[in-house]
C-alpha positions as CSV (number, residue, x, y, z in Angstrom):
1,M,69.4,-57.4,61.5
2,K,69.4,-60.6,59.4
3,G,65.7,-60.7,59.7
4,S,65.3,-57.3,58.1
5,W,67.3,-58.4,55.1
6,C,65.0,-61.4,54.7
7,V,61.9,-59.3,54.8
8,W,63.2,-57.0,52.1
9,L,64.3,-59.8,49.9
10,S,60.9,-61.5,50.1
11,A,59.2,-58.3,49.2
12,C,61.4,-58.0,46.1
13,L,60.7,-61.5,45.0
14,V,57.0,-61.1,45.4
15,S,57.0,-58.0,43.4
16,I,59.0,-59.6,40.6
17,C,57.0,-62.8,40.3
18,P,54.1,-61.2,38.3
19,L,56.6,-60.1,35.7
20,F,57.4,-63.8,34.9
21,G,54.0,-65.3,35.7
22,G,55.8,-67.3,38.4
23,A,52.7,-67.8,40.5
24,E,50.9,-69.6,37.6
25,R,53.9,-71.4,36.0
26,G,55.2,-73.0,39.2
27,L,58.4,-71.1,39.3
28,F,58.1,-70.9,43.1
29,S,55.7,-73.8,43.5
30,S,55.3,-75.7,46.8
31,S,57.4,-78.8,47.4
32,K,54.1,-80.7,47.9
33,P,51.6,-80.9,45.0
34,T,48.2,-79.5,45.6
35,R,45.1,-81.5,45.2
36,T,42.2,-80.5,43.2
37,D,39.7,-81.7,45.5
38,S,41.3,-79.9,48.4
39,L,40.1,-76.6,47.1
40,K,37.3,-74.8,48.8
41,S,34.2,-73.8,47.2
42,P,34.4,-72.4,43.7
43,A,33.4,-68.9,44.9
44,P,35.2,-65.9,43.2
45,V,38.5,-64.8,44.7
46,R,39.1,-61.0,45.6
47,V,42.5,-60.0,44.4
48,A,44.7,-56.8,44.9
49,A,43.2,-53.2,44.4
50,S,43.5,-51.5,41.0
51,A,44.8,-47.9,40.2
52,P,42.4,-45.0,41.3
53,T,40.5,-43.1,38.7
54,R,41.8,-39.5,37.6
55,K,40.9,-36.6,39.9
56,D,39.6,-33.2,38.4
57,P,42.6,-30.8,38.6
58,V,40.7,-27.4,38.1
59,P,39.6,-26.9,41.7
60,G,43.1,-27.6,43.0
61,Q,44.6,-25.2,40.5
62,N,42.1,-22.5,41.4
63,N,42.7,-22.8,45.1
64,T,46.5,-23.0,44.8
65,A,46.4,-19.8,42.7
66,I,44.5,-18.1,45.5
67,L,47.2,-19.1,47.9
68,F,49.9,-17.8,45.5
69,S,48.1,-14.5,45.1
70,K,47.8,-14.0,48.9
71,A,51.5,-14.8,49.2
72,G,52.3,-12.0,46.7
73,K,53.1,-14.4,43.8
74,Q,50.8,-12.9,41.2
75,A,52.5,-14.2,38.1
76,Q,52.3,-17.8,39.3
77,A,48.7,-17.3,40.3
78,L,47.8,-15.9,37.0
79,G,49.5,-18.8,35.2
80,L,47.5,-21.4,37.2
81,L,44.2,-19.6,36.6
82,T,44.9,-19.3,32.9
83,K,45.7,-23.0,32.7
84,A,42.7,-24.0,34.6
85,G,40.5,-21.8,32.4
86,Q,41.8,-23.5,29.3
87,T,41.0,-26.9,30.8
88,R,37.5,-26.1,31.9
89,P,36.3,-22.4,31.7
90,S,34.1,-21.1,34.5
91,D,32.9,-17.7,36.0
92,T,34.8,-18.4,39.2
93,L,38.1,-18.7,37.4
94,T,37.3,-15.5,35.4
95,Y,36.5,-13.6,38.6
96,N,39.6,-14.8,40.4
97,R,41.7,-14.0,37.4
98,A,40.3,-10.5,37.3
99,L,41.4,-9.9,40.9
100,V,44.9,-11.1,40.1
101,L,45.0,-8.9,37.0
102,L,44.1,-5.9,39.3
103,K,47.1,-6.6,41.4
104,L,49.3,-6.8,38.4
105,K,47.8,-3.4,37.2
106,R,46.7,-4.9,33.9
107,F,43.5,-2.8,34.2
108,D,42.0,-3.3,30.7
109,E,42.2,-7.1,31.0
110,A,40.8,-6.9,34.6
111,A,37.9,-4.7,33.4
112,A,37.0,-7.1,30.7
113,A,37.1,-10.1,33.1
114,L,35.0,-8.2,35.7
115,Q,32.4,-7.4,33.0
116,K,32.1,-11.1,32.2
117,A,31.9,-12.1,35.9
118,N,29.6,-9.3,37.0
119,T,27.2,-11.6,38.9
120,F,29.6,-12.0,41.9
121,A,28.8,-10.1,45.1
122,H,31.7,-7.6,44.9
123,A,32.3,-7.4,41.2
124,Q,31.0,-3.9,41.0
125,L,33.0,-2.9,44.1
126,N,36.2,-4.1,42.4
127,L,35.1,-2.4,39.2
128,G,34.8,0.9,41.0
129,G,38.2,0.5,42.5
130,L,39.6,-0.3,39.0
131,Q,38.2,3.0,37.6
132,C,39.8,4.9,40.4
133,R,43.1,3.3,39.8
134,Q,42.9,4.3,36.1
135,G,42.4,7.9,37.2
136,D,38.7,8.2,36.7
137,W,37.9,9.2,40.3
138,A,34.5,10.7,39.5
139,G,33.3,7.6,37.6
140,G,34.9,5.3,40.2
141,L,33.2,7.1,43.1
142,K,29.8,6.7,41.4
143,T,30.4,3.0,40.8
144,L,31.6,2.5,44.4
145,Q,28.7,4.2,45.9
146,A,26.2,2.1,43.9
147,A,28.0,-1.2,44.5
148,P,26.7,-3.6,47.2
149,A,29.1,-4.9,49.9
150,T,28.8,-7.5,52.6
151,R,29.5,-6.7,56.2
152,E,32.9,-8.3,55.9
153,W,34.0,-5.7,53.3
154,A,32.0,-2.7,54.5
155,D,35.0,-0.9,55.9
156,E,37.0,-1.4,52.7
157,K,34.2,0.1,50.7
158,A,33.9,3.1,53.0
159,V,37.6,3.8,52.9
160,N,37.7,3.5,49.1
161,I,34.8,5.9,48.7
162,A,36.5,8.3,51.0
163,L,39.7,8.1,49.1
164,A,37.9,8.9,45.9
165,Q,36.2,11.9,47.6
166,Y,39.6,13.0,48.9
167,Q,41.1,13.0,45.4
168,L,38.1,15.0,44.2
169,G,38.5,17.6,47.0
170,Q,35.3,16.6,48.7
171,F,36.8,16.7,52.1
172,K,33.7,17.1,54.2
173,E,31.9,14.3,52.3
174,A,35.0,12.1,52.9
175,E,34.8,12.8,56.6
176,R,31.2,11.8,56.7
177,T,31.9,8.6,54.8
178,L,34.6,7.6,57.2
179,S,32.5,8.2,60.3
180,G,31.9,4.5,61.0
181,A,34.9,2.9,59.3
182,A,37.5,1.1,61.4
183,G,41.1,0.2,60.7
184,S,44.4,2.0,60.5
185,T,43.9,3.1,56.9
186,A,40.6,4.9,57.8
187,Q,42.4,6.5,60.8
188,L,45.3,7.7,58.6
189,L,42.9,9.1,56.0
190,R,41.0,11.0,58.8
191,A,44.3,12.6,59.9
192,D,45.2,13.5,56.3
193,L,41.8,15.2,55.8
194,A,42.4,17.2,59.0
195,L,45.8,18.3,57.7
196,V,44.7,19.5,54.3
197,Q,41.8,21.5,55.8
198,G,44.2,23.3,58.2
199,F,43.3,21.5,61.4
200,Y,46.9,20.9,62.2
201,A,46.5,20.1,66.0
202,D,43.9,17.5,65.3
203,A,46.0,16.0,62.5
204,L,49.0,15.8,64.8
205,K,47.0,14.0,67.5
206,A,45.7,11.5,65.0
207,Y,49.2,10.9,63.5
208,K,50.6,10.2,66.9
209,A,48.1,7.5,67.5
210,L,49.5,5.7,64.5
211,E,53.2,5.9,65.5
212,N,53.3,2.2,66.4
213,D,51.2,0.9,63.5
214,E,53.0,-1.8,61.6
215,T,52.0,-0.5,58.2
216,Y,52.0,3.3,58.6
217,G,54.2,3.8,61.6
218,P,57.5,4.3,59.8
219,V,56.2,7.3,57.8
220,M,54.5,9.0,60.7
221,P,57.4,11.4,61.5
222,V,57.0,12.9,58.1
223,R,53.2,13.3,58.5
224,M,53.7,14.8,62.0
225,G,56.4,17.1,60.8
226,N,54.0,18.5,58.2
227,A,51.4,19.1,60.8
228,L,54.0,21.0,62.9
229,L,54.8,23.1,59.8
230,G,51.2,24.2,59.7
231,M,51.4,25.1,63.4
232,R,54.6,27.2,62.7
233,K,56.6,25.0,65.1
234,F,59.6,24.8,62.8
235,D,62.2,23.6,65.3
236,D,60.1,20.6,66.3
237,A,59.4,19.9,62.7
238,V,63.2,19.8,61.9
239,A,63.7,17.3,64.7
240,L,61.0,14.9,63.3
241,F,62.3,15.2,59.7
242,E,65.8,14.5,60.8
243,Q,64.5,11.4,62.8
244,Y,63.0,10.0,59.6
245,L,65.9,10.8,57.3
246,T,68.4,9.1,59.6
247,G,66.2,5.9,59.8
248,N,65.9,3.0,57.4
249,D,62.6,3.7,55.8
250,R,62.8,5.3,52.3
251,S,59.2,5.2,51.2
252,A,58.7,8.9,51.9
253,H,62.2,10.2,51.5
254,G,61.3,12.9,49.0
255,A,58.4,14.2,51.1
256,A,60.8,14.3,54.1
257,R,63.3,16.4,52.2
258,L,60.6,18.8,51.1
259,G,59.3,19.0,54.7
260,M,62.9,19.7,55.9
261,A,63.2,22.5,53.3
262,N,60.0,24.1,54.4
263,A,61.1,23.9,58.0
264,R,64.4,25.6,57.2
265,Y,62.5,28.3,55.2
266,G,60.3,28.9,58.2
267,Q,63.4,29.4,60.3
268,R,64.5,32.0,57.8
269,E,67.6,30.0,56.8
270,F,67.1,30.6,53.1
271,G,70.4,29.2,51.9
272,R,69.9,25.9,53.7
273,A,66.3,25.8,52.6
274,A,67.4,26.2,48.9
275,A,69.8,23.3,49.3
276,E,67.0,21.1,50.8
277,Y,64.6,22.1,48.0
278,R,67.2,21.0,45.4
279,A,67.6,17.7,47.2
280,A,63.9,17.2,47.2
281,L,63.8,18.0,43.4
282,Q,66.3,15.3,42.7
283,L,64.0,12.8,44.3
284,M,60.8,14.3,42.9
285,P,61.7,16.0,39.6
286,Q,58.1,16.7,38.7
287,S,57.2,18.2,42.1
288,T,55.9,21.7,41.5
289,A,55.8,22.3,45.3
290,A,59.5,21.6,45.6
291,R,60.4,23.8,42.7
292,T,58.1,26.6,43.9
293,G,59.8,26.3,47.3
294,L,63.2,26.7,45.7
295,A,62.0,29.8,43.9
296,N,60.7,31.2,47.1
297,A,63.9,30.6,49.0
298,L,65.9,32.3,46.1
299,A,63.6,35.3,46.1
300,S,63.7,35.7,49.9
301,N,67.5,35.6,49.5
302,R,67.1,38.4,46.9
303,D,68.4,36.2,44.0
304,Y,65.6,37.4,41.8
305,R,67.1,36.3,38.5
306,S,67.4,32.6,39.6
307,A,64.0,32.8,41.3
308,R,62.4,34.0,38.0
309,V,63.8,30.9,36.2
310,Q,62.2,28.5,38.7
311,Y,58.9,30.3,38.8
312,E,58.6,30.3,35.0
313,T,59.4,26.6,35.0
314,V,56.6,25.9,37.5
315,L,54.1,28.0,35.4
316,R,55.0,25.9,32.3
317,Q,54.1,22.8,34.3
318,D,51.1,24.3,36.0
319,P,49.8,27.6,34.6
320,A,47.2,27.8,37.4
321,S,49.8,27.8,40.2
322,L,48.8,30.6,42.6
323,N,52.1,30.6,44.5
324,A,54.3,30.7,41.4
325,R,52.2,33.5,39.9
326,M,52.4,35.4,43.2
327,G,56.1,35.0,43.4
328,L,56.7,36.1,39.8
329,G,54.7,39.2,40.4
330,V,56.9,40.1,43.4
331,V,60.1,39.4,41.5
332,A,59.0,41.5,38.5
333,F,58.3,44.4,40.8
334,R,61.7,44.1,42.4
335,Q,63.4,43.9,39.0
336,G,61.6,47.2,38.0
337,N,59.2,45.7,35.5
338,L,55.9,47.3,36.8
339,P,53.6,46.3,33.9
340,E,54.6,42.7,34.2
341,S,54.2,42.7,38.0
342,M,50.7,44.3,37.7
343,G,49.8,41.7,35.1
344,H,50.7,38.7,37.2
345,L,49.1,40.1,40.4
346,R,46.0,41.1,38.6
347,Q,45.5,37.5,37.4
348,I,45.4,36.2,41.0
349,T,43.6,39.1,42.7
350,A,40.3,37.1,43.0
351,R,42.2,34.1,44.5
352,L,44.1,36.0,47.2
353,D,42.8,35.7,50.7
354,P,42.7,38.9,52.7
355,T,42.8,36.9,56.0
356,N,45.9,34.8,55.0
357,P,49.2,36.3,56.3
358,D,51.0,34.3,53.6
359,H,49.4,36.4,51.0
360,A,50.6,39.7,52.5
361,D,53.6,40.0,50.2
362,A,51.4,39.8,47.2
363,Y,49.0,42.5,48.5
364,L,52.0,44.7,49.4
365,H,53.5,44.6,46.0
366,Q,50.1,45.0,44.3
367,G,49.7,48.2,46.4
368,L,53.1,49.5,45.7
369,A,52.8,48.8,42.0
370,S,49.4,50.6,41.9
371,L,50.9,53.5,43.8
372,S,53.6,53.8,41.1
373,I,51.0,54.3,38.4
374,S,48.8,56.6,40.5
375,R,45.9,54.1,41.1
376,F,45.5,55.4,44.6
377,D,42.2,53.6,45.5
378,T,43.6,50.2,44.5
379,A,46.9,50.9,46.3
380,R,45.1,52.0,49.5
381,R,42.9,48.9,49.6
382,A,45.8,46.6,49.1
383,L,48.0,48.3,51.7
384,E,45.3,48.4,54.3
385,I,45.0,44.6,54.0
386,V,48.8,44.4,54.5
387,S,48.6,46.6,57.6
388,R,46.1,44.2,59.1
389,L,47.9,41.0,58.1
390,R,51.3,42.4,59.2
391,P,50.6,44.9,61.8
392,G,54.3,45.5,62.4
393,D,55.5,45.9,58.8
394,P,56.7,49.4,58.2
395,S,56.4,49.1,54.4
396,A,52.6,48.9,54.6
397,F,52.3,52.1,56.7
398,S,54.9,54.0,54.7
399,G,53.1,53.0,51.5
400,L,49.8,54.2,52.9
401,S,51.5,57.5,53.9
402,E,52.6,58.0,50.3
403,V,49.0,57.3,49.0
404,Y,47.6,59.9,51.3
405,R,50.4,62.5,50.6
406,R,49.9,62.2,46.9
407,Q,46.2,62.9,47.4
408,D,47.1,66.0,49.5
409,L,45.8,64.4,52.6
410,Y,48.7,65.5,54.7
411,G,47.2,64.8,58.1
412,Q,46.5,61.1,57.3
413,A,49.9,60.8,55.6
414,L,51.7,62.1,58.7
415,E,49.8,59.6,60.9
416,M,50.7,56.6,58.7
417,L,54.3,57.7,58.5
418,Q,54.5,58.0,62.3
419,Q,53.2,54.5,62.6
420,A,55.8,53.2,60.1
421,I,58.6,54.8,62.1
422,N,57.3,53.3,65.3
423,K,57.0,49.8,63.7
424,T,60.6,49.6,62.4
425,A,62.0,47.7,65.4
426,E,59.0,45.4,66.0
427,H,59.0,41.7,65.4
428,H,56.2,40.9,62.8
429,W,57.1,37.4,61.5
430,P,56.2,34.1,63.2
431,G,59.4,32.2,63.9
432,A,62.5,32.4,65.9
433,Q,64.3,35.4,64.3
434,P,63.0,39.0,63.9
435,P,63.0,40.7,60.5
436,P,66.1,42.6,59.4
437,E,66.4,46.2,60.8
438,L,65.9,49.1,58.4
439,S,69.0,50.7,57.1
440,A,70.2,54.1,58.4
441,K,69.4,55.7,55.1
442,T,65.9,54.3,55.0
443,R,65.2,55.7,58.5
444,A,66.6,59.0,57.4
445,R,64.3,59.1,54.4
446,M,61.3,58.4,56.6
447,Q,62.2,61.1,59.1
448,A,62.9,63.6,56.3
449,N,59.5,62.9,54.8
450,R,57.9,63.3,58.2
451,G,59.5,66.7,58.6
452,S,58.3,67.8,55.2
453,L,54.7,66.7,56.0
454,L,55.0,68.9,59.2
455,L,56.0,71.8,56.9
456,K,53.0,71.1,54.8
457,L,50.8,71.4,57.9
458,N,52.6,74.7,58.9
459,L,54.0,73.0,62.0
460,M,57.4,74.6,61.5
461,D,58.6,74.4,65.1
462,Q,57.9,70.6,65.2
463,A,59.6,70.0,61.9
464,Y,63.1,71.2,62.9
465,P,64.0,68.5,65.4
466,V,62.7,65.8,63.0
467,F,65.0,67.0,60.3
468,R,67.9,67.0,62.7
469,E,67.1,63.4,63.7
470,A,67.2,62.5,60.0
471,L,70.6,64.0,59.6
472,K,71.9,61.9,62.4
473,D,71.2,58.8,60.4
474,D,72.3,60.3,57.0
475,P,74.1,63.6,57.1
476,S,74.0,63.8,53.3
477,N,70.2,63.6,53.0
478,L,69.5,66.6,50.8
479,N,65.8,66.8,51.7
480,A,66.6,66.9,55.4
481,L,69.2,69.7,54.8
482,N,66.6,71.6,52.9
483,G,64.1,71.1,55.7
484,V,66.5,72.4,58.3
485,A,67.0,75.6,56.2
486,V,63.2,76.1,55.8
487,S,62.8,75.6,59.6
488,L,65.5,78.1,60.3
489,L,63.7,80.5,58.0
490,E,60.4,80.0,59.8
491,M,62.2,80.5,63.1
492,D,63.5,83.9,61.8
493,Q,67.1,82.8,61.6
494,L,67.4,84.2,58.1
495,D,71.2,84.5,58.0
496,K,71.7,80.8,58.9
497,A,69.1,79.7,56.4
498,H,70.7,81.8,53.7
499,G,74.2,80.5,54.5
500,L,73.0,76.9,54.4
501,Y,71.4,77.3,51.0
502,D,74.4,79.1,49.6
503,S,76.6,76.2,50.8
504,L,74.4,73.6,49.2
505,I,74.1,75.4,45.9
506,N,77.8,76.3,45.7
507,R,78.8,72.7,46.4
508,G,77.0,71.6,43.2
509,H,73.5,70.9,44.4
510,R,71.9,73.2,41.8
511,R,68.4,72.0,42.2
512,A,65.3,74.0,41.3
513,F,63.7,73.6,44.7
514,L,66.9,74.9,46.4
515,L,66.9,77.9,44.2
516,N,63.2,78.6,44.9
517,N,63.7,78.3,48.6
518,R,66.7,80.5,48.7
519,G,64.6,83.0,46.7
520,I,62.1,82.9,49.6
521,V,64.8,83.5,52.1
522,R,66.1,86.5,50.1
523,S,62.5,87.8,49.8
524,Y,62.1,87.8,53.6
525,M,65.6,89.4,54.0
526,A,64.4,92.1,51.7
527,L,61.2,92.6,53.7
528,Q,63.3,92.7,56.9
529,L,65.4,95.4,55.4
530,D,62.3,97.2,54.3
531,K,61.2,97.2,58.0
532,K,64.5,98.8,58.8
533,K,64.1,101.4,56.1
534,Q,67.1,100.2,54.2
535,I,65.4,100.5,50.8
536,E,68.5,100.1,48.6
537,E,69.6,96.9,50.3
538,A,66.1,95.6,50.2
539,R,65.8,96.2,46.5
540,K,69.1,94.3,46.0
541,Y,67.7,91.2,47.8
542,Y,64.4,91.5,45.9
543,A,66.4,91.4,42.6
544,L,68.4,88.4,43.9
545,A,65.2,86.6,44.8
546,R,63.7,87.4,41.4
547,Q,66.8,85.8,39.8
548,D,66.4,82.7,41.9
549,Y,62.8,82.2,41.0
550,E,63.4,82.7,37.3
551,K,66.3,80.2,37.3
552,A,64.2,77.7,39.2
553,Q,61.4,78.1,36.6
554,Q,63.9,77.6,33.8
555,M,65.3,74.4,35.4
556,D,61.9,72.8,36.1
557,T,59.0,74.1,34.1
558,S,56.7,71.6,35.7
559,R,56.8,73.5,39.0
560,R,54.6,76.4,38.0
561,F,54.0,77.5,41.5
562,Y,57.3,79.3,41.4
563,Q,55.3,81.9,39.5
564,N,53.4,82.6,42.7
565,N,56.6,83.5,44.6
566,L,57.8,85.6,41.7
567,G,54.5,87.5,41.8
568,N,55.1,88.4,45.4
569,V,58.4,89.9,44.6
570,L,57.0,91.9,41.7
571,K,54.2,93.1,44.0
572,N,56.7,94.3,46.6
573,L,58.6,96.1,43.8
574,N,55.2,97.8,42.9
575,L,55.2,96.1,39.5
576,Y,51.5,95.3,39.8
577,D,50.8,94.4,36.1
578,E,53.7,92.0,36.0
579,A,52.7,90.5,39.3
580,V,49.1,89.9,38.1
581,K,50.4,88.0,35.1
582,S,52.7,86.0,37.2
583,Y,49.8,85.0,39.6
584,Q,47.6,84.2,36.7
585,A,50.2,81.8,35.3
586,Y,49.5,79.6,38.3
587,M,46.0,80.2,39.7
588,S,46.1,78.1,42.8
589,R,44.4,79.0,46.1
590,S,47.6,80.6,47.3
591,A,47.8,82.7,44.1
592,I,44.1,83.7,44.5
593,N,44.8,84.9,48.0
594,N,47.9,86.8,46.9
595,M,45.8,88.5,44.1
596,G,43.4,89.6,46.8
597,V,46.3,91.0,48.8
598,L,47.7,92.8,45.7
599,Y,44.4,94.5,45.0
600,A,44.0,95.4,48.7
601,A,47.5,97.0,48.7
602,N,46.6,98.8,45.5
603,R,43.4,100.1,47.2
604,K,40.9,98.2,45.0
605,P,38.8,96.7,47.8
606,D,36.0,95.3,45.6
607,F,38.5,93.2,43.5
608,S,40.3,92.2,46.7
609,R,37.1,91.1,48.4
610,Y,36.2,89.0,45.3
611,Y,39.5,87.1,45.3
612,L,39.6,86.7,49.1
613,N,36.0,85.3,49.2
614,L,36.9,82.9,46.3
615,A,40.0,81.6,48.2
616,I,37.9,81.0,51.3
617,E,35.3,79.1,49.3
618,L,38.2,76.8,48.1
619,D,39.6,76.4,51.6
620,S,37.4,77.6,54.4
621,N,39.7,76.5,57.2
622,N,42.7,78.5,56.1
623,L,43.5,81.0,58.8
624,I,45.6,83.2,56.5
625,Y,42.7,83.7,54.0
626,Q,40.4,84.5,56.8
627,Y,42.8,87.0,58.4
628,N,43.3,88.8,55.1
629,R,39.6,89.2,54.6
630,V,39.2,90.5,58.2
631,K,42.0,93.0,57.5
632,L,40.2,94.1,54.3
633,Y,36.9,94.6,56.1
634,R,38.5,96.5,58.9
635,T,40.2,98.8,56.4
636,F,37.4,99.3,53.8
637,Y,34.2,98.0,55.3
638,P,34.3,98.6,59.1
639,D,30.5,99.0,59.5
640,S,29.8,95.5,58.1
641,L,32.6,93.9,60.2
642,N,30.5,94.2,63.4
643,R,27.7,92.2,61.8
644,K,30.2,89.3,61.0
645,P,31.3,87.9,64.4
646,N,32.9,84.9,62.6
647,L,35.4,87.3,60.9
648,L,36.5,88.7,64.3
649,A,37.1,85.2,65.6
650,A,39.3,84.4,62.6
651,E,41.4,87.5,63.3
652,R,42.1,86.3,66.9
653,R,43.2,82.9,65.7
654,L,46.1,84.1,63.5
655,P,49.5,83.1,64.7
656,T,51.1,86.5,65.0
657,Q,54.6,85.1,65.5
658,S,54.7,83.5,62.1
659,I,57.4,84.8,59.7
660,S,54.8,85.8,57.1
661,A,52.9,87.9,59.6
662,K,56.0,89.4,61.2
663,Y,57.4,90.8,58.0
664,S,54.2,91.7,56.3
665,R,54.8,94.9,54.4
666,D,51.2,96.2,54.3
667,G,49.5,94.3,57.1
668,Y,48.3,91.6,54.7
669,I,49.9,88.3,54.4
670,N,51.4,87.0,51.2
671,I,51.8,83.2,51.0
672,Y,55.2,82.0,49.8
673,L,55.3,78.4,48.5
674,Y,58.2,76.4,49.7
675,D,59.4,73.6,47.5
676,Y,60.8,70.3,48.9
677,D,60.9,66.8,47.5
678,F,59.8,63.8,49.3
679,D,62.3,60.9,49.5
680,V,61.3,57.8,47.6
681,Y,61.2,54.7,49.9
682,D,63.0,51.6,48.8
683,Y,60.6,49.4,50.8
684,P,63.3,47.0,52.0
685,P,62.5,43.5,50.7
686,D,61.6,41.1,53.5
687,H,59.8,38.5,51.6
688,R,57.9,35.7,53.2
689,F,56.0,33.4,50.8
690,P,53.7,30.6,51.6
691,L,55.3,27.3,52.5
692,A,55.5,25.0,49.5
693,M,53.6,22.1,51.1
694,E,52.2,19.2,49.1
695,P,49.1,17.4,50.4
696,P,50.1,14.1,51.9
697,R,50.1,11.1,49.5
698,P,46.9,9.3,50.5
699,P,47.0,5.5,51.3
700,D,46.4,3.1,48.4
701,L,42.9,1.9,47.7
702,L,42.1,-1.2,49.7
703,A,41.9,-4.4,47.8
704,I,38.6,-6.4,47.9
705,D,40.3,-9.8,47.8
706,D,37.1,-11.9,47.9
707,F,38.6,-14.8,46.0
708,V,36.2,-17.6,45.4
709,T,37.5,-21.1,46.2
710,M,36.3,-24.4,44.6
711,P,35.5,-27.5,46.6
712,E,38.0,-30.2,45.8
713,P,36.7,-33.8,45.4
714,A,38.0,-36.5,47.7
715,D,40.5,-39.1,46.4
716,P,38.5,-41.9,44.6
717,A,38.3,-45.3,46.5
718,P,40.4,-48.2,45.0
719,T,38.4,-50.8,42.9
720,T,38.9,-54.6,43.1
721,A,38.8,-57.2,40.3
722,T,36.8,-60.5,40.6
723,V,38.4,-63.7,39.2
724,A,36.2,-66.5,37.9
725,P,36.5,-69.9,39.5
726,S,37.7,-71.5,36.2
727,A,40.7,-69.1,36.4
728,V,42.0,-71.0,39.4
729,K,44.0,-74.1,38.6
730,P,43.2,-77.1,40.8
731,G,46.0,-78.6,42.9
732,P,46.3,-82.0,44.6
733,A,43.5,-82.7,47.0
734,T,45.8,-83.6,49.8
735,A,47.9,-80.4,49.6
736,P,47.3,-77.9,52.4
737,E,45.8,-74.5,51.6
738,I,48.4,-71.9,51.3
739,S,47.9,-68.1,50.7
740,T,49.1,-66.8,47.4
741,P,51.0,-63.5,47.3
742,P,49.1,-60.5,46.0
743,V,49.2,-60.3,42.3
744,A,48.5,-57.1,40.3
745,T,45.7,-58.0,37.9
746,R,44.1,-56.0,35.1
747,P,41.4,-53.7,35.9
748,A,37.9,-54.7,35.4
749,V,37.5,-52.2,32.6
750,A,37.7,-54.0,29.2
751,G,40.4,-52.9,26.8
752,T,42.6,-51.2,29.5
753,P,46.0,-52.7,30.1
754,A,46.8,-53.8,33.6
755,K,49.0,-51.4,35.5
756,R,51.9,-53.1,37.1
757,S,52.9,-52.2,40.6
758,R,56.2,-50.5,40.9
759,M,58.8,-52.3,43.1
760,P,59.3,-50.3,46.3
761,K,62.6,-48.6,46.8
762,P,64.6,-49.9,49.8
763,A,65.4,-47.3,52.4
764,R,68.8,-45.8,51.9
765,P,71.2,-47.6,54.3
766,R,73.2,-45.5,56.6
767,R,76.9,-46.0,56.1
768,S,78.7,-47.8,58.9
769,T,81.1,-45.9,60.9
770,R,83.4,-48.9,60.9
771,W,85.0,-49.0,57.5
772,G,85.9,-52.5,56.3
773,S,83.6,-54.2,58.8
774,T,81.8,-57.4,57.7
775,R,78.9,-56.6,59.9
776,C,75.6,-55.8,58.2
777,P,74.7,-52.1,57.9
778,T,72.2,-50.7,60.3
779,F,69.1,-48.8,59.3
């Protein structure tokens, strides 16, 4: 231990000696004088090494900046590169500085630096990426495609080009660009391209392959959930979104909330969906998809007022939004604003897809709105599309029935209505729950209209049970009650029909069509009494019938066909001139037939033949017209009847049990025109709008971090100083040769002061564990 202290003390003394010139002044001289002649040859003496020359700091600063940048310390990297550039500017420093500026998103400065250092191998590749980051995807794509790339950066170039194509909607081109690219980013982008193009199963498979990826694995549940939404697997999607939302990752929290909202909407849980859409909006206030989804959920929940507010907000953000315009058109129709509804739907007609079930609601309301303004061709085309997209939706078929009925195509109208009634209980939405059932009143209206169509087709015996079925669902349905009375009349149950009409009118239902139809019942009761030769009673009922027709005409002047029924009564009362005037007030096919019957009964066969031939020209398939003409020929032209076999065939086809044939007064058949209203359908709202899905946020552009390093020079070798022989003082000749301690001398460079060696610091002694001990400390 004592030896260690001695060594340290000697070192200290040696280092202090040069400060006082001790070696030359004899401060520590030997006890024996040296002899001059005892020195060796006068050759120069090598003394201690001098300080090294200064090293160039720029390469070290450049390379350290690169390390800082790769460690994510961009500000420190930029500071070093800026300092190095001030010391000694170079293109390498400019290029590296541009890469750091890109990472700091100081794009204008980065662009200027890249323009200066455009000779580097990947300068153009980075410039293209910079343009894309600034939002110029088209210009960036062009630059990227023209930029060269070494094999080391080929995948990054392909991915960045594909990302630019993805942003520009060039999905097929992006797929081709990625065909040979490797890496998890390329794989994720392939999956995203499959998703946005509707290949949901392929997208799901690709996402599953990235579940364990270190970079993208945490957000894969969100991506996979969106793929399941496209596949309509809403329950599975809910499970994946819940898995993500209960985890620790928050990078895609807003997208997960939006996905959960879409899944709840798909499950028809509109209230929960609206709450999730609101949560997504709090995280993504500018998301038009989330706001459109909220509007859809509100509309499907029949909160049209709130839905309108949200749709209008979306259209202010994005006037070209198809889904918002579609929803607003539906909402306007449901609020009774037909012109506004037609305006919105007309704007998007060219953008609707007749093969997309999500657009069925838009087509349905376009058809219903067109029907309301009597644009039957437009309505029919739109509703036929709905019937294909939603083969179980009764609204499409009942709407088509209305289109055909209002065009007097009663056979087609009856067929469509029958399909609508059969579809009411069918499940026509994808998902776990069926649509809501039609209300009892809606079913009653459909059955009542079906019975009325059967009346139009003279299928009276089939109409009666249909009306009775309607009354089971809604005993107060006036059209069904009217149809029952007409059916009773046609079944020759005149007293029951008359009693039912009296009951309805006396209870306050003073409607024109009820008065007209009671007048027909009274006309047949008068004919029945005529058959029984009860002339006075018959005239009484003729007069009552005439009153009913006249009151009905006063109540509703638009129903001019009441004049036809009035003309029949006047004819039976032998008031021929008044009857002709009444027929002429409404010259329909039925009135023309009745004119022919009037002239035949008045024994004017030529006039009768003219009118009956005219009626057949208008409707060649009407059996009553044909029968009346045969009757005319048999009575007045029997010789020519044998030369017209088609007339004889028509005579045999007449249903002789019909009420009109049974109570014919003169063998000819007068046509009475029943009146009955058709119920207006409410087309129960069962809205299903497209899911408000946003395309997945693509991965970021890959950085081309081809930093250029600078070679750093090695530390310079120490230099030695040569001392002239005259500088050495001679000692005694007999003195032995002793070695002098190293002395710091001035460097060989003239005019430069000598740098003194710093005394080395002793090692810090370790404190003794024995306090107060006189022993030396240990090291």
